[in-house]
C-alpha positions in Angstrom: -6.2 -12.2 9.8 -5.6 -14.3 6.7 -4.8 -14.5 2.4 -7.8 -13.4 1.0 -7.1 -15.1 -2.2 -4.3 -15.8 -5.0 -1.5 -18.7 -4.6 -1.6 -17.8 -1.0 -5.0 -18.4 0.0 -6.4 -19.4 3.2 -3.0 -19.1 5.4 -3.0 -17.2 8.3 -1.3 -14.1 9.0 0.0 -12.8 12.6 -0.7 -9.6 13.9 1.6 -6.9 15.3 1.4 -7.8 18.4 0.1 -4.6 21.2 -2.4 -1.7 20.4 -0.2 0.5 18.3 -1.0 -0.9 15.0 -4.7 -1.9 13.4 -4.8 -4.4 11.1 -6.9 -3.7 7.6 -9.7 -6.5 8.1 -10.2 -9.0 5.9 -13.5 -7.7 4.5 -11.5 -4.4 3.7 -9.0 -6.0 1.9 -11.0 -8.2 0.1 -12.9 -4.9 -1.0 -9.9 -3.2 -1.9 -8.6 -5.8 -4.2 -11.4 -6.4 -5.6 -11.2 -2.6 -6.9 -7.5 -3.1 -7.9 -7.2 -5.9 -9.0 -8.5 -8.6 -8.2 -5.0 -10.4 -9.5 -2.3 -8.8 -11.0 0.5 -9.8 -14.0 3.4 -9.4 -12.4 4.6 -5.9 -11.1 6.3 -4.1 -8.5 4.7 -3.0 -5.2 5.6 -0.7 -2.1 3.7 -0.9 1.7 4.8 2.0 3.1 3.6 1.8 6.5 3.2 -2.1 6.6 1.8 -2.8 9.7 1.7 -7.1 9.8 2.5 -6.8 5.9 -1.1 -8.0 5.1 -1.4 -5.8 1.9 2.0 -6.4 0.1 1.4 -10.1 1.3 -1.8 -10.2 0.0 -0.7 -8.3 -3.2 2.0 -11.1 -3.6 -0.6 -13.5 -3.0 -2.2 -12.3 -6.7 0.6 -12.1 -8.3 2.9 -9.2 -7.4 6.2 -9.4 -8.7 8.0 -7.7 -5.5 7.1 -6.1 -2.4 9.3 -3.4 -0.5 8.0 -3.6 3.2 8.3 -0.2 5.6 7.7 0.3 8.8 9.1 2.2 11.6 8.4 -0.2 14.6 10.4 -3.0 15.7 7.7 -5.2 16.8 5.9 -4.5 13.2 9.2 -5.3 11.3 9.5 -9.1 12.6 5.9 -9.4 12.2 6.7 -9.1 8.5 9.2 -11.3 8.1 7.6 -13.8 10.5 4.5 -13.6 8.0 6.7 -13.7 4.8 8.7 -16.7 6.5 5.4 -19.1 6.7 4.3 -18.1 3.8 7.4 -18.6 1.6 7.7 -15.2 0.0 10.4 -13.6 1.6 12.4 -13.9 -1.4 10.2 -11.9 -3.1 10.0 -9.0 -0.6 12.5 -6.3 0.8 11.9 -5.2 5.0 13.0 -2.1 6.1 12.3 -0.3 9.3 12.6 3.5 8.9 10.0 6.3 8.9 7.8 6.3 6.0 9.8 10.1 4.6 13.4 8.4 4.8 12.2 5.1 3.1 10.4 7.8 0.2 14.0 9.1 0.3 15.9 6.4 -0.2 13.2 4.8 -3.2 13.6 8.1 -4.9 17.6 7.6 -4.8 16.8 3.9 -6.5 15.3 5.4 -8.7 12.2 2.8 -8.5 8.6 2.9 -9.7 5.7 1.4 -8.3 2.6 -0.2 -10.1 0.8 -0.5 -6.2 1.4 1.7 -4.0 -0.5 0.6 -0.4 -0.7 3.8 2.2 -2.9 3.0 5.8 -0.7 5.6 8.0 -2.0 6.1 12.0 -4.7 8.1 10.6 -3.2 11.6 9.8 -4.0 13.8 7.0 -1.0 16.3 6.6 1.5 13.0 6.4 -1.1 11.6 3.3 -1.2 14.4 1.6 2.4 15.4 1.6 3.4 11.8 0.8 1.2 12.2 -2.5 3.1 15.1 -3.7 6.2 13.0 -3.7 4.9 10.3 -4.8 3.6 12.3 -8.0 6.4 14.7 -8.2 9.5 11.7 -8.0 7.2 9.8 -10.1 7.1 7.0 -8.3 3.8 5.8 -9.4 4.0 4.1 -13.3 1.8 5.4 -15.5 -1.1 2.8 -14.9 0.1 2.0 -11.4 -2.8 2.7 -8.4 -2.2 4.0 -4.8 -4.4 3.2 -1.8 -5.1 5.2 0.3 -6.6 3.8 3.4 -7.5 6.8 6.1 -10.0 7.6 8.8 -13.4 8.5 6.7 -13.3 12.5 9.3 -10.1 12.6 7.1 -11.0 14.7 3.4 -7.9 14.4 0.9 -8.3 16.7 -1.9 -9.6 15.1 -5.0 -6.1 15.9 -7.1 -2.6 15.7 -6.0 -0.5 17.1 -9.5 -1.0 14.4 -11.8 -2.3 12.2 -9.4 -6.2 12.2 -9.6 -9.1 10.3 -6.7 -10.2 7.1 -9.1 -12.6 5.7 -6.6 -13.9 5.9 -3.0 -15.3 3.5 -0.7 -16.6 3.5 2.5 -16.7 0.8 5.5 -17.6 2.8 8.8 -14.8 4.5 10.0 -12.7 3.6 6.6 -12.1 5.2 3.9 -10.4 3.5 0.9 -9.6 5.9 -1.9 -7.9 4.8 -5.1 -5.9 7.4 -6.6 -3.9 7.1 -10.6 -2.6 9.2 -12.7 -4.4 11.8 -14.9 -4.2 10.8 -18.6 -4.3 12.8 -21.5 -7.7 12.4 -22.3 -8.7 13.3 -18.8 -7.1 16.8 -19.6 -3.8 18.2 -17.9 -0.5 17.8 -19.7 1.7 14.4 -18.3 
């Protein structure tokens, strides 16, 4: 694993030890950022199932101002810290060891919103659907922001969740990337 592009391009990233975390491949990561960027002029990110932190760190390298990293696995949290230290991006990050739903509750209390949200849970449809509903209900995504959902190709998500709608779907073998955004007034409905 490595940083694909941006001001930290080429730096290697550690993977989480063991088999409990499956890192996003470089090919899929590059495709994701080509769909949503490829570069950013600031903005805040949330890497909710961060694993090694690869997606959020790639976002920082490509111009995000800050990223909150969340994972419940102790080894993942240590790996994120190691990767942030190695890339010298620790000053642009907050790292929390907690379960995703608890993290969302804390984010709601802090009244935060994000320009980019990465959701890459252990492939579970019910978790994704519920978390998309929470993100919509509490306006955790900025009006022009995007949510990148990485999920098993066998998982079929709805095309809409409240104000959130699917913008793009790309399949890479048994992995699918679904990009969500807020529905604009021109697309019907109310904001």
